[in-house]
LUMSE-67636 format. One record per residue (C-alpha): x, y, z; residue in one letter; residue number from 0. Coordinates in nm, 3 decimals. Layout:
// LUMSE-67636
         u         v         w   r     k
         X         Y         Z   A   NUM
...
This chain:
// LUMSE-67636
         u         v         w   r     k
    -0.008    -0.021     0.028   M     0
     0.146     0.329    -0.081   K     1
     0.053     0.570     0.201   Y     2
     0.190     0.895     0.337   I     3
     0.202     0.952     0.744   E     4
    -0.113     1.003     0.925   T     5
    -0.113     1.420     0.965   M     6
    -0.352     1.594     1.249   K     7
    -0.454     1.914     1.078   L     8
    -0.472     2.119     1.414   R     9
    -0.597     2.391     1.234   T    10
    -0.908     2.223     1.145   I    11
    -0.943     2.063     1.428   G    12
    -1.006     1.686     1.360   V    13
    -0.777     1.409     1.315   L    14
    -0.776     1.340     0.944   F    15
    -0.646     1.009     0.868   M    16
    -0.535     0.989     0.480   A    17
    -0.358     0.700     0.325   F    18
    -0.332     0.789    -0.042   V    19
    -0.103     0.853    -0.277   A    20
    -0.167     1.127    -0.603   G    21
    -0.358     1.089    -0.856   G    22
    -0.683     0.948    -0.683   S    23
    -1.017     1.083    -0.733   A    24
    -0.999     1.003    -0.345   A    25
    -0.787     1.259    -0.268   Q    26
    -1.011     1.522    -0.435   Q    27
    -1.349     1.471    -0.234   L    28
    -1.503     1.767    -0.120   I    29
    -1.599     1.811     0.177   P    30
    -1.288     1.581     0.307   M    31
    -1.407     1.295     0.501   P    32
    -1.305     1.280     0.867   R    33
    -1.110     0.958     0.838   E    34
    -1.037     0.797     0.526   M    35
    -0.793     0.466     0.417   R    36
    -0.727     0.437     0.095   C    37
    -0.516     0.202    -0.140   D    38
    -0.464     0.330    -0.486   T    39
    -0.291     0.050    -0.596   T    40
    -0.642    -0.128    -0.614   W    41
    -0.871    -0.019    -0.939   R    42
    -1.199    -0.193    -0.837   L    43
    -1.503    -0.205    -1.058   R    44
    -1.816    -0.211    -0.805   V    45
    -2.110    -0.418    -0.951   T    46
    -2.310    -0.423    -0.621   A    47
    -2.375    -0.153    -0.380   V    48
    -2.517    -0.227    -0.017   D    49
    -2.639     0.104     0.151   A    50
    -2.911     0.045     0.472   K    51
    -2.934     0.278     0.768   V    52
    -2.873     0.137     1.079   N    53
    -2.997     0.381     1.398   T    54
    -2.726     0.201     1.616   R    55
    -2.424     0.356     1.409   L    56
    -2.169     0.528     1.610   H    57
    -2.172     0.814     1.476   L    58
    -2.357     1.149     1.521   P    59
    -2.667     1.259     1.307   A    60
    -2.589     1.222     0.928   E    61
    -2.285     0.992     0.960   G    62
    -2.219     0.740     0.723   Y    63
    -1.955     0.462     0.677   T    64
    -1.850     0.384     0.304   L    65
    -1.613     0.079     0.189   D    66
    -1.518    -0.026    -0.101   I    67
    -1.361    -0.366    -0.131   S    68
    -1.367    -0.634    -0.444   G    69
    -1.665    -0.576    -0.660   S    70
    -1.863    -0.406    -0.388   K    71
    -1.924    -0.128    -0.189   A    72
    -2.089    -0.153     0.159   T    73
    -2.288     0.168     0.256   L    74
    -2.406     0.241     0.666   R    75
    -2.545     0.550     0.750   A    76
    -2.690     0.677     1.139   R    77
    -3.055     0.819     0.943   D    78
    -3.160     0.869     0.565   S    79
    -2.956     1.186     0.562   R    80
    -2.650     0.997     0.618   G    81
    -2.736     0.743     0.301   L    82
    -2.771     1.077     0.038   V    83
    -2.460     1.154     0.179   W    84
    -2.277     0.840     0.121   A    85
    -2.359     0.810    -0.178   R    86
    -2.273     1.148    -0.281   A    87
    -1.904     1.059    -0.178   T    88
    -1.944     0.693    -0.367   L    89
    -2.052     0.937    -0.696   R    90
    -1.741     1.154    -0.626   Q    91
    -1.496     0.827    -0.582   L    92
    -1.515     0.721    -0.919   E    93
    -1.272     0.770    -1.141   G    94
    -1.302     0.889    -1.538   A    95
    -1.223     0.499    -1.593   D    96
    -1.527     0.410    -1.368   G    97
    -1.314     0.242    -1.147   L    98
    -1.276     0.301    -0.768   Y    99
    -1.010     0.313    -0.497   P   100
    -1.025     0.034    -0.197   K   101
    -1.156     0.296     0.056   V   102
    -1.293     0.314     0.462   S   103
    -1.465     0.635     0.511   I   104
    -1.579     0.749     0.851   R   105
    -1.741     1.088     0.811   D   106
    -2.004     1.346     0.997   W   107
    -2.067     1.685     0.969   P   108
    -1.956     1.972     1.252   A   109
    -2.295     2.132     1.200   F   110
    -2.667     2.058     1.167   P   111
    -2.749     2.295     0.941   I   112
    -2.513     2.376     0.602   R   113
    -2.798     2.586     0.334   G   114
    -2.780     2.812     0.068   F   115
    -3.029     3.087     0.035   M   116
    -3.159     3.216    -0.309   H   117
    -3.390     3.492    -0.388   D   118
    -3.628     3.461    -0.601   V   119
    -3.846     3.738    -0.476   G   120
    -3.655     4.004    -0.679   R   121
    -3.539     3.763    -0.937   N   122
    -3.771     3.475    -1.011   F   123
    -3.605     3.141    -1.082   R   124
    -3.824     2.852    -1.268   S   125
    -3.857     2.507    -1.067   V   126
    -3.616     2.321    -1.340   E   127
    -3.369     2.609    -1.272   M   128
    -3.375     2.554    -0.871   L   129
    -3.353     2.156    -0.877   K   130
    -3.097     2.178    -1.098   R   131
    -2.894     2.370    -0.798   E   132
    -3.096     2.145    -0.529   L   133
    -2.874     1.865    -0.707   D   134
    -2.583     2.079    -0.692   L   135
    -2.622     2.106    -0.292   F   136
    -2.718     1.723    -0.277   S   137
    -2.393     1.693    -0.368   Q   138
    -2.192     1.879    -0.175   Y   139
    -2.374     1.792     0.157   K   140
    -2.561     2.082     0.162   L   141
    -2.881     1.984     0.363   N   142
    -3.080     2.315     0.382   V   143
    -3.233     2.517     0.101   F   144
    -3.383     2.893     0.224   H   145
    -3.638     2.980    -0.065   R   146
    -3.631     3.405    -0.009   H   147
    -4.031     3.392    -0.199   L   148
    -4.110     3.765    -0.096   T   149
    -3.924     4.080    -0.125   D   150
    -3.995     4.426    -0.253   N   151
    -4.053     4.332    -0.622   P   152
    -4.321     4.050    -0.605   A   153
    -4.495     3.825    -0.320   W   154
    -4.416     3.493    -0.531   R   155
    -4.630     3.233    -0.335   I   156
    -4.995     3.180    -0.511   E   157
    -5.244     3.343    -0.287   C   158
    -5.572     3.234    -0.317   K   159
    -5.783     3.390    -0.015   A   160
    -5.623     3.736    -0.258   Y   161
    -5.511     3.637    -0.567   P   162
    -5.397     4.016    -0.630   Q   163
    -5.094     3.993    -0.458   L   164
    -5.029     3.769    -0.779   N   165
    -5.103     4.040    -1.076   D   166
    -4.834     4.190    -1.226   P   167
    -4.959     4.546    -1.190   R   168
    -4.895     4.615    -0.818   F   169
    -4.522     4.386    -0.885   Q   170
    -4.220     4.605    -0.962   C   171
    -4.203     4.633    -1.355   K   172
    -3.965     4.414    -1.540   G   173
    -3.901     4.174    -1.228   R   174
    -4.034     3.902    -1.408   D   175
    -4.443     4.007    -1.395   D   176
    -4.665     3.785    -1.290   G   177
    -4.439     3.534    -1.194   K   178
    -4.548     3.309    -0.920   F   179
    -4.457     2.980    -0.776   Y   180
    -4.811     2.764    -0.723   T   181
    -4.862     2.560    -0.463   Y   182
    -4.813     2.231    -0.673   D   183
    -4.471     2.356    -0.748   E   184
    -4.395     2.444    -0.414   I   185
    -4.496     2.105    -0.273   R   186
    -4.285     1.951    -0.594   D   187
    -3.988     2.139    -0.499   V   188
    -3.973     2.077    -0.135   I   189
    -4.040     1.685    -0.205   A   190
    -3.763     1.695    -0.477   Y   191
    -3.505     1.820    -0.184   A   192
    -3.639     1.599     0.051   R   193
    -3.545     1.269    -0.191   Q   194
    -3.181     1.461    -0.144   R   195
    -3.191     1.508     0.197   G   196
    -3.244     1.879     0.145   I   197
    -3.504     2.058     0.418   T   198
    -3.640     2.325     0.267   V   199
    -3.733     2.696     0.467   I   200
    -3.970     2.863     0.310   P   201
    -3.903     3.286     0.400   E   202
    -4.172     3.560     0.356   I   203
    -4.026     3.845     0.480   D   204
    -4.235     4.079     0.662   M   205
    -4.288     4.345     0.734   P   206
    -3.943     4.496     0.551   G   207
    -3.900     4.365     0.222   H   208
    -4.261     4.439     0.125   S   209
    -4.342     4.740    -0.100   R   210
    -4.545     4.479    -0.315   F   211
    -4.774     4.460    -0.036   F   212
    -4.856     4.853     0.037   D   213
    -4.849     4.856    -0.394   D   214
    -5.157     4.590    -0.316   T   215
    -5.326     4.688    -0.034   F   216
    -5.262     5.061     0.008   G   217
    -5.165     4.951     0.371   F   218
    -4.872     4.854     0.506   S   219
    -4.811     4.493     0.672   M   220
    -4.738     4.617     1.028   A   221
    -5.027     4.825     1.019   S   222
    -5.395     4.634     1.218   P   223
    -5.533     4.579     0.846   E   224
    -5.251     4.453     0.707   G   225
    -5.247     4.150     0.979   M   226
    -5.580     4.066     0.940   K   227
    -5.438     4.011     0.519   V   228
    -5.134     3.868     0.635   L   229
    -5.334     3.631     0.887   R   230
    -5.533     3.470     0.625   K   231
    -5.200     3.475     0.398   C   232
    -4.977     3.263     0.636   L   233
    -5.267     3.005     0.773   E   234
    -5.343     2.949     0.385   E   235
    -4.968     2.848     0.349   F   236
    -4.928     2.638     0.663   F   237
    -5.270     2.424     0.551   S   238
    -5.079     2.382     0.231   E   239
    -4.802     2.313     0.337   I   240
    -4.728     2.118     0.619   S   241
    -4.529     2.123     0.955   A   242
    -4.348     1.757     0.830   A   243
    -4.236     1.946     0.483   D   244
    -4.141     2.260     0.652   C   245
    -4.048     2.239     1.055   P   246
    -3.856     2.611     0.977   Y   247
    -4.043     2.895     0.879   F   248
    -3.820     3.218     0.795   H   249
    -4.035     3.552     0.953   I   250
    -3.785     3.828     0.806   G   251
    -3.797     4.137     1.014   S   252
    -3.512     4.303     0.896   D   253
    -3.409     4.617     0.789   E   254
    -3.774     4.813     0.852   V   255
    -3.885     5.018     1.150   H   256
    -4.194     5.002     1.251   V   257
    -4.427     5.184     1.563   D   258
    -4.512     4.844     1.679   N   259
    -4.246     4.594     1.676   P   260
    -4.275     4.360     1.962   K   261
    -4.675     4.393     1.862   E   262
    -4.601     4.269     1.504   F   263
    -4.308     3.981     1.579   M   264
    -4.560     3.868     1.872   T   265
    -4.838     3.815     1.609   F   266
    -4.599     3.651     1.343   C   267
    -4.391     3.409     1.589   E   268
    -4.725     3.298     1.685   G   269
    -4.926     3.256     1.427   I   270
    -4.615     3.026     1.316   V   271
    -4.576     2.822     1.618   R   272
    -4.958     2.750     1.653   A   273
    -4.880     2.570     1.333   H   274
    -4.655     2.381     1.422   G   275
    -4.304     2.546     1.294   R   276
    -4.001     2.668     1.454   T   277
    -3.948     3.057     1.336   P   278
    -3.666     3.199     1.195   I   279
    -3.619     3.613     1.218   A   280
    -3.304     3.796     1.061   W   281
    -3.047     3.943     1.284   N   282
    -3.039     4.214     1.334   P   283
    -3.386     4.297     1.288   G   284
    -3.682     4.314     1.440   L   285
    -3.646     4.179     1.810   E   286
    -3.798     3.823     1.847   P   287
    -3.883     3.677     2.157   S   288
    -3.752     3.356     2.310   A   289
    -3.728     3.026     2.096   G   290
    -3.665     3.192     1.764   T   291
    -3.346     3.139     1.555   V   292
    -3.137     3.447     1.473   H   293
    -3.010     3.449     1.123   Q   294
    -2.739     3.690     1.202   V   295
    -2.636     3.893     0.849   W   296
    -2.413     4.123     1.041   N   297
    -2.001     4.033     1.082   S   298
    -1.988     4.289     1.375   A   299
    -2.277     4.064     1.604   I   300
    -2.118     3.793     1.483   G   301
    -1.777     3.861     1.588   D   302
    -1.950     3.963     1.946   T   303
    -2.163     3.648     1.985   I   304
    -1.802     3.441     1.951   A   305
    -1.617     3.651     2.166   A   306
    -1.908     3.690     2.428   E   307
    -2.164     3.319     2.320   G   308
    -2.565     3.466     2.306   C   309
    -2.845     3.307     2.488   S   310
    -3.022     3.201     2.150   Y   311
    -2.919     2.928     1.884   R   312
    -2.775     3.145     1.612   Y   313
    -2.732     3.065     1.175   I   314
    -2.441     3.267     1.044   D   315
    -2.481     3.450     0.730   S   316
    -2.182     3.689     0.838   Y   317
    -1.934     3.482     0.650   Q   318
    -2.054     3.720     0.340   G   319
    -2.304     3.738     0.090   Y   320
    -2.203     3.620    -0.270   L   321
    -2.313     3.945    -0.411   N   322
    -2.060     4.150    -0.256   I   323
    -1.673     4.209    -0.349   G   324
    -1.460     3.914    -0.599   S   325
    -1.637     3.629    -0.617   P   326
    -1.343     3.451    -0.674   I   327
    -1.181     3.563    -0.382   L   328
    -1.462     3.535    -0.185   N   329
    -1.395     3.186    -0.247   V   330
    -1.069     3.225    -0.041   A   331
    -1.316     3.429     0.262   K   332
    -1.574     3.080     0.320   N   333
    -1.260     2.874     0.312   F   334
    -1.123     3.062     0.577   M   335
    -1.391     3.199     0.820   H   336
    -1.436     2.994     1.115   T   337
    -1.774     2.916     1.101   S   338
    -2.019     3.056     1.362   C   339
    -1.684     3.173     1.534   G   340
    -1.676     2.825     1.677   V   341
    -1.492     2.520     1.586   T   342
    -1.864     2.297     1.542   A   343
    -2.217     2.249     1.685   A   344
    -2.220     2.386     2.042   D   345
    -2.600     2.392     2.087   G   346
    -2.639     2.743     1.999   K   347
    -2.450     2.756     1.734   A   348
    -2.617     2.535     1.470   M   349
    -2.481     2.593     1.135   G   350
    -2.422     2.865     0.846   G   351
    -2.674     2.946     0.505   I   352
    -2.483     3.113     0.228   L   353
    -2.676     3.359     0.115   C   354
    -2.732     3.521    -0.299   L   355
    -2.873     3.840    -0.306   W   356
    -2.942     4.008    -0.633   N   357
    -3.085     4.332    -0.588   D   358
    -2.992     4.431    -0.966   V   359
    -3.251     4.302    -1.188   R   360
    -3.152     3.998    -1.414   V   361
    -3.269     3.982    -1.740   A   362
    -2.986     3.641    -1.875   D   363
    -3.098     3.383    -1.529   K   364
    -2.822     3.221    -1.661   S   365
    -2.558     3.476    -1.588   L   366
    -2.721     3.482    -1.235   T   367
    -2.386     3.212    -1.087   F   368
    -2.131     3.331    -1.291   P   369
    -2.150     3.684    -1.206   Q   370
    -2.146     3.590    -0.863   N   371
    -1.908     3.295    -0.806   G   372
    -2.106     3.005    -0.810   M   373
    -2.060     2.691    -0.728   P   374
    -1.706     2.765    -0.630   G   375
    -1.781     2.921    -0.303   C   376
    -2.040     2.729    -0.249   L   377
    -1.801     2.392    -0.253   L   378
    -1.591     2.638    -0.010   A   379
    -1.852     2.683     0.214   F   380
    -1.945     2.297     0.230   A   381
    -1.666     2.206     0.312   E   382
    -1.617     2.453     0.595   R   383
    -1.925     2.409     0.796   Y   384
    -1.893     2.005     0.695   W   385
    -1.578     2.024     0.884   R   386
    -1.627     2.262     1.110   G   387
    -1.257     2.368     1.264   G   388
    -1.081     2.718     1.398   R   389
    -1.040     2.916     1.031   M   390
    -0.958     3.276     1.021   L   391
    -1.094     3.559     1.258   P   392
    -1.353     3.793     1.065   T   393
    -1.133     4.062     0.922   G   394
    -0.855     3.882     0.798   D   395
    -1.031     3.640     0.629   E   396
    -0.957     3.773     0.280   T   397
    -0.615     3.787     0.289   L   398
    -0.505     3.476     0.186   V   399
    -0.195     3.410     0.441   P   400
     0.161     3.492     0.362   V   401
     0.389     3.216     0.490   N   402
     0.304     2.985     0.293   T   403
     0.430     2.715     0.558   A   404
     0.112     2.836     0.795   S   405
    -0.166     2.535     0.827   E   406
    -0.422     2.774     0.713   V   407
    -0.176     2.827     0.404   Y   408
    -0.197     2.452     0.343   A   409
    -0.546     2.391     0.414   S   410
    -0.641     2.671     0.150   L   411
    -0.382     2.550    -0.146   A   412
    -0.506     2.165    -0.071   D   413
    -0.820     2.252    -0.075   F   414
    -0.791     2.493    -0.444   E   415
    -0.617     2.187    -0.570   R   416
    -0.962     1.990    -0.494   R   417
    -1.165     2.271    -0.615   L   418
    -1.002     2.263    -0.966   A   419
    -0.990     1.945    -1.030   W   420
    -1.412     1.939    -0.940   H   421
    -1.431     2.240    -1.193   R   422
    -1.281     2.054    -1.464   D   423
    -1.483     1.701    -1.418   R   424
    -1.765     1.727    -1.236   L   425
    -1.887     2.109    -1.268   L   426
    -1.763     2.121    -1.673   Y   427
    -2.121     2.282    -1.728   D   428
    -2.175     2.528    -1.444   W   429
    -1.949     2.860    -1.585   D   430
    -1.731     2.823    -1.320   M   431
    -1.540     3.158    -1.341   R   432
    -1.232     3.053    -1.104   W   433
    -0.888     2.911    -1.143   V   434
    -0.665     2.846    -0.794   A   435
    -0.474     3.158    -0.720   N   436
    -0.360     3.191    -0.356   A   437
     0.011     3.109    -0.463   S   438
     0.076     3.404    -0.605   Q   439
     0.320     3.679    -0.406   P   440
     0.307     4.068    -0.431   W   441
     0.476     4.331    -0.291   L   442
     0.169     4.610    -0.186   V   443
     0.274     4.954    -0.090   T   444
     0.081     5.023     0.229   L   445
    -0.104     5.347     0.046   P   446
    -0.054     5.682     0.109   T   447
    -0.211     6.011     0.006   R   448
    -0.320     5.991    -0.346   R   449
    -0.038     6.166    -0.535   G   450
     0.280     6.037    -0.319   A   451
     0.574     5.907    -0.503   R   452
     0.601     5.538    -0.547   L   453
     1.017     5.542    -0.380   D   454
     0.841     5.642    -0.085   T   455
     0.598     5.394    -0.010   M   456
     0.658     5.091     0.221   Q   457
     0.659     4.721     0.087   W   458
     0.432     4.482     0.251   R   459
     0.413     4.134     0.134   A   460
     0.043     3.969    -0.004   A   461
    -0.068     3.678    -0.116   R   462
    -0.367     3.567    -0.370   G   463
    -0.483     3.647    -0.719   G   464
    -0.736     3.937    -0.577   V   465
    -0.573     4.147    -0.333   I   466
    -0.867     4.349    -0.075   D   467
    -0.665     4.600    -0.025   M   468
    -0.945     4.789     0.240   K   469
    -0.858     4.483     0.459   A   470
    -0.473     4.488     0.362   F   471
    -0.426     4.815     0.499   C   472
    -0.638     4.746     0.789   Q   473
    -0.435     4.455     0.892   H   474
    -0.080     4.670     0.897   H   475
    -0.274     4.978     1.070   G   476
    -0.331     5.230     0.833   V   477
    -0.647     5.468     0.744   E   478
    -0.821     5.356     0.456   V   479
    -0.903     5.712     0.327   K   480
    -1.183     5.795     0.000   P   481
    -0.862     5.847    -0.208   S   482
    -0.529     5.711    -0.203   M   483
    -0.295     5.556    -0.387   D   484
    -0.133     5.172    -0.416   A   485
     0.104     4.972    -0.612   W   486
     0.156     4.604    -0.670   M   487
     0.424     4.382    -0.807   R   488
     0.568     4.067    -0.872   T   489
     0.761     3.871    -1.113   E   490
     0.621     3.547    -1.398   I   491
     0.887     3.361    -1.545   H   492
     0.806     3.144    -1.875   V   493
     1.044     2.956    -2.040   D   494
     1.052     3.152    -2.395   A   495
     0.893     3.505    -2.531   D   496
     0.510     3.417    -2.508   T   497
     0.189     3.628    -2.443   T   498
    -0.057     3.498    -2.187   I   499
    -0.426     3.626    -2.076   T   500
    -0.512     3.697    -1.739   A   501
    -0.840     3.875    -1.530   W   502
    -0.705     4.226    -1.435   L   503
    -0.967     4.416    -1.260   G   504
    -0.947     4.765    -1.045   F   505
    -1.330     4.719    -0.926   D   506
    -1.532     4.455    -0.787   S   507
    -1.922     4.610    -0.865   P   508
    -2.181     4.438    -0.599   G   509
    -2.418     4.309    -0.749   R   510
    -2.685     4.423    -0.462   A   511
    -2.641     4.755    -0.598   T   512
    -2.470     4.960    -0.889   K   513
    -2.186     5.125    -0.688   M   514
    -1.882     5.128    -0.893   S   515
    -1.649     5.350    -1.097   H   516
    -1.816     5.188    -1.380   G   517
    -1.624     5.114    -1.709   I   518
    -1.355     5.261    -1.809   G   519
    -1.274     5.543    -2.073   L   520
    -1.181     5.424    -2.381   Q   521
    -0.788     5.262    -2.393   G   522
    -0.829     5.291    -2.030   E   523
    -0.837     5.065    -1.744   W   524
    -1.172     5.123    -1.493   E   525
    -1.112     5.321    -1.148   A   526
    -0.785     5.451    -1.311   E   527
    -0.576     5.173    -1.268   G   528
    -0.287     5.088    -1.492   R   529
    -0.035     4.764    -1.561   L   530
     0.313     4.821    -1.652   F   531
     0.492     4.440    -1.745   V   532
     0.865     4.514    -1.785   N   533
     0.838     4.914    -1.771   G   534
     0.592     4.868    -2.076   V   535
     0.227     4.994    -2.032   E   536
    -0.066     4.756    -2.083   V   537
    -0.345     4.894    -2.227   L   538
    -0.764     4.713    -2.317   P   539
    -0.711     4.455    -2.639   R   540
    -1.009     4.557    -2.737   L   541
    -1.243     4.877    -2.717   P   542
    -1.514     4.918    -2.453   W   543
    -1.839     4.875    -2.602   N   544
    -1.998     5.122    -2.357   E   545
    -1.631     5.354    -2.216   P   546
    -1.677     5.535    -1.882   G   547
    -2.066     5.396    -1.849   K   548
    -2.233     5.285    -1.562   Y   549
    -2.050     5.545    -1.327   R   550
    -2.230     5.519    -0.944   Y   551
    -2.052     5.702    -0.638   H   552
    -2.345     5.597    -0.420   K   553
    -2.602     5.330    -0.345   D   554
    -2.871     5.301    -0.604   T   555
    -3.110     5.147    -0.352   W   556
    -3.502     5.126    -0.478   H   557
    -3.393     5.362    -0.781   Q   558
    -3.332     5.327    -1.207   A   559
    -3.005     5.196    -1.258   P   560
    -3.085     4.896    -1.025   E   561
    -3.346     4.772    -1.299   E   562
    -3.041     4.740    -1.553   V   563
    -2.842     4.428    -1.572   P   564
    -2.531     4.418    -1.528   Y   565
    -2.288     4.394    -1.831   T   566
    -1.961     4.145    -1.902   A   567
    -1.734     4.474    -1.958   E   568
    -1.831     4.535    -1.601   Q   569
    -1.678     4.282    -1.422   F   570
    -1.300     4.117    -1.542   C   571
    -1.437     3.816    -1.465   W   572
    -1.693     3.758    -1.739   M   573
    -1.513     4.043    -2.037   R   574
    -1.222     3.923    -2.256   Q   575
    -0.915     3.938    -2.073   P   576
    -0.591     4.157    -2.080   A   577
    -0.296     4.005    -2.305   W   578
     0.033     4.055    -2.183   L   579
     0.315     4.006    -2.415   T   580
     0.637     3.823    -2.176   L   581
     1.014     3.751    -2.291   R   582
     1.177     3.452    -2.148   K   583
     1.316     3.439    -1.806   G   584
     1.161     3.713    -1.512   W   585
     0.940     3.918    -1.608   N   586
     0.846     4.227    -1.341   M   587
     0.435     4.346    -1.354   V   588
     0.368     4.636    -1.168   E   589
    -0.024     4.739    -1.156   I   590
    -0.086     5.064    -1.030   Y   591
    -0.409     5.075    -0.796   C   592
    -0.566     5.369    -0.675   P   593
    -0.878     5.375    -0.469   R   594
    -1.078     5.678    -0.622   V   595
    -1.403     5.688    -0.430   F   596
    -1.571     5.579    -0.111   D   597
    -1.683     5.275    -0.209   A   598
    -1.806     4.988    -0.013   T   599
    -1.492     4.715    -0.147   T   600
    -1.131     4.840    -0.296   W   601
    -1.014     4.482    -0.468   Q   602
    -0.740     4.436    -0.706   V   603
    -0.744     4.178    -0.915   T   604
    -0.464     3.992    -1.184   F   605
    -0.545     3.618    -1.233   I   606
    -0.310     3.464    -1.544   P   607
    -0.524     3.220    -1.737   I   608
    -0.648     2.984    -2.006   H   609
    -0.925     2.975    -2.152   I   610
    -0.983     2.684    -2.406   D   611
    -1.231     2.684    -2.706   A   612
    -1.496     2.610    -2.529   N   613
    -1.476     2.944    -2.337   G   614
    -1.382     2.672    -2.006   H   615
    -1.094     2.868    -1.786   V   616
    -0.852     2.744    -1.612   S   617
    -0.522     2.785    -1.478   E   618
    -0.261     2.879    -1.686   A   619
     0.056     2.680    -1.749   K   620
     0.435     2.696    -1.742   G   621
     0.412     3.069    -1.481   L   622
     0.603     3.060    -1.204   R   623
     0.618     3.339    -0.953   F   624
     0.853     3.536    -0.713   R   625
């Protein structure tokens, strides 16, 4: 048997036994099992699968064992959900040749809630799309689908008591007018999810995010008249959708101020509990009563809970929304986040839900995931909440460790290797705009006032294909000002004169707001950024279709720009890459990346990439950095 020594990865807080050799599918599993022995000298053809639930199995809930020997795979699970996860692991173990390694696995999750939230209130998604997503969630052992069914543009639930709620006249024009889910479709999605080990958590956001309600009835949800309408709507929903199917129900309550918060929350929670469900509410939001689960979306509150504890059960959604910042950097951020601020579930910390809010209108729904980093971020999230463990504090989780000998860096590098394998083998049809990039070294200036000379600045080491300049400044104790200068530099080695392509970007527009410096002027990069290779400036290879457009230096919530979908030119990971001419040997790459206004994010991207004939993205080959 080929093997490597048993390793204790203190970073993730569990004992991981790996007896593996290079090239095996067993090395590429996501999430990586807690315990695994694998002999890759055996290539077995499995002709029989023995899969059973054994409630006396000495493992936590959702735990399973998997053994492949001879021509048989034996799967045992503590419960039916665990059996789904065992089958998911078995599918990942199959090699491209249809053969399997000889393997023995014992596995279980660190957290009981591992979910994904989709906002279908702002941008409707078809049942067929949702089912494809559920297949993906199940493949990577996510067990919750949080379905945000209502938001300002529309109520997406069939309403028999008040059919005017489904009338496009009262919905936001252009936001999938008139589209909603019938109760049969809602039950169909729930049943489909259940077969894949997933519980659906429906959400009706009350009384926030409910402009459609005011437009429909002429009064607010929190008014006496509004609560009468809501009672009928909720009771209708609960009569159609059983508590067995949806034991949790999300009441929203965020980003709203009303005169009667306690009365309204008591009203909502009372109806939910009367129908046998556990209520969930956003935190921050209107104050819930004892017993309601808090879904924490604010990182400051998450940090306080981690430091001081809390009196309530909570779900972590403060690890970062997919619609904010760079989707490439968000992969590393989700992987390096300490789930719930603890190493594993502890009675209060229940797990996490990864959220995707597209406030901006999406015309072509196939673009939602590539614009926001799905499924790469999902797999990083799935790994972290299955494995648990102590990673980085909230403020540093967007900064790849500079020390390549650190355990966090080693874990991230290993995950990137596995994620690239999944991108190329299992997720080829998902238009995944991500490549491994943690190893890229940089020297970055600690920014000073704009106009300062380059040689007066201090250089500090950084790492990764996307540098979060705000976090970098804060990490080094530098005040972040509305406008500042900064430079980055690295060296790239090639064996012969060549031309490479690279993602180059000086802005990461959020998909929740149009705040951005917009597309670059003709012949220039956006946000006044500049790129030099061996002292020669590199300009955009192709002319911009919309030069200088979409410049918004303030949030555009509920304004006309929110109704204009993003174009590929606004995202460096979606548009044509930059072209760089390199000479044989070492090449100096210098990037001028100023902060030009007080934006929410300040992130700079430079990642060499390879694009095949089908537009599929992968790592550039034959390059070395120093």
